[in-house]
C-alpha positions in Angstrom: 0.0 0.1 -0.2 1.7 3.2 -1.1 1.7 6.4 1.0 -1.2 8.2 -1.4 -3.8 5.2 -0.2 -2.4 5.5 3.4 -2.8 9.2 3.4 -6.7 9.0 1.9 -7.4 6.5 4.5 -5.9 8.3 7.3 -8.2 11.5 6.0 -11.2 9.3 5.9 -10.7 8.3 9.2 -10.2 11.5 10.8 -13.2 12.6 9.0 -15.4 10.2 10.1 -14.3 10.5 13.9 -15.1 14.1 13.7 -18.6 13.2 12.1 -19.3 10.8 14.9 -18.2 13.3 17.8 -21.1 15.4 16.2 -23.7 12.6 17.1 -22.3 11.8 20.6 -24.9 14.1 22.1 -27.7 13.1 20.2 -28.3 10.3 17.6 -25.1 7.8 18.9 -26.7 5.1 16.7 -25.7 7.2 13.9 -22.1 7.3 14.8 -22.0 3.3 15.6 -23.0 3.2 12.0 -20.5 5.5 10.5 -17.6 3.9 12.4 -18.7 0.4 11.2 -19.0 1.5 7.6 -15.7 3.0 7.6 -14.0 0.8 9.4 -15.3 -2.0 7.0 -14.2 0.1 4.2 -11.0 0.5 5.5 -10.0 -3.1 6.2 -11.4 -3.5 2.6 -8.8 -1.3 1.4 -5.9 -2.7 3.4 -7.0 -6.1 2.2 -6.8 -5.1 -1.4 -3.7 -3.5 -1.1 -1.5 -6.3 0.8 -2.9 -9.0 -1.7 0.1 -8.3 -3.9 2.5 -8.7 -1.1 0.9 -12.0 0.0 1.3 -13.5 -3.4 4.9 -12.4 -3.5 5.3 -14.1 -0.1 3.5 -17.1 -1.5 5.5 -17.4 -4.5 8.7 -17.2 -2.5 7.7 -19.5 -0.1 6.8 -22.3 -2.8 10.1 -21.5 -4.3 12.0 -22.9 -1.3 9.7 -26.3 -1.6 8.1 -25.6 1.4 4.2 -26.7 2.0 2.0 -24.0 1.4 -0.4 -25.5 4.5 1.9 -23.5 7.0 1.4 -20.3 5.1 -2.1 -20.5 4.4 -2.5 -21.2 8.0 -0.5 -18.3 8.9 -2.7 -16.0 6.4 -5.9 -17.2 7.9 -4.8 -16.4 11.5 -4.0 -12.9 10.3 -7.2 -12.1 9.0 -8.9 -13.7 11.7 -6.9 -11.6 14.0 -7.8 -8.2 12.3 -11.5 -9.3 11.9 -11.8 -10.0 15.6 -10.0 -6.8 16.4 -12.1 -4.8 14.3 -15.7 -6.5 15.8 -14.5 -6.1 19.3 -13.6 -2.5 18.7 -16.7 -1.5 17.5 -18.7 -3.4 20.2 -16.7 -1.6 22.6 -17.2 1.8 20.9 -20.7 0.9 20.8 -20.6 0.4 24.7 -21.3 -3.3 24.3 -17.9 -4.7 26.2 -19.9 -8.3 26.6 -20.3 -8.4 22.9 -16.5 -7.5 22.5 -15.7 -10.1 24.8 -17.6 -12.7 23.0 -16.2 -11.7 19.7 -12.9 -12.2 20.9 -13.5 -15.6 22.3 -14.9 -16.3 19.0 -11.9 -15.7 17.3 -9.6 -17.0 19.8 -11.4 -20.5 19.0 -11.3 -19.7 15.4 -7.7 -19.6 15.8 -7.4 -22.7 17.7 -9.3 -24.7 15.1 -6.9 -23.0 12.5 -4.0 -24.3 14.2 -4.9 -27.8 14.8 -3.0 -29.2 11.8 0.0 -27.9 13.3 -0.7 -29.8 16.4 -1.0 -32.7 14.8 2.0 -32.4 12.9 3.9 -31.5 16.5 2.6 -34.6 18.1 3.6 -36.6 15.0 7.0 -35.2 15.2 7.0 -36.0 19.0 5.9 -39.5 18.5 8.8 -40.2 15.7 11.3 -39.0 18.2 10.3 -41.3 20.9 
């Protein structure tokens, strides 16, 4: 992602924050809606911007002859972390800390499920060494 896009994202975030402040004393639900829409837009822009980098990392990794399974797990885990943090932050900003905690618990569970093949592989290696 280049500096121009980053500057645009920063400007949109600052504008959205100022707009949300306008709704602090009255219709807070509009502020929450603005935060959610801008957050989703920023996450989409980041995902689009980082896609070429991820492709290059994948090409470099496969050129070394490594298994793509581990890289896939890493990338999925990174996506889960970003989405979980976004959901939890929006919930907290909305005053719903219990929902934020549930979003984080769901993210941690998803990470555990994604990493399960790594645990299987570690158990196989331990069994082979014994």
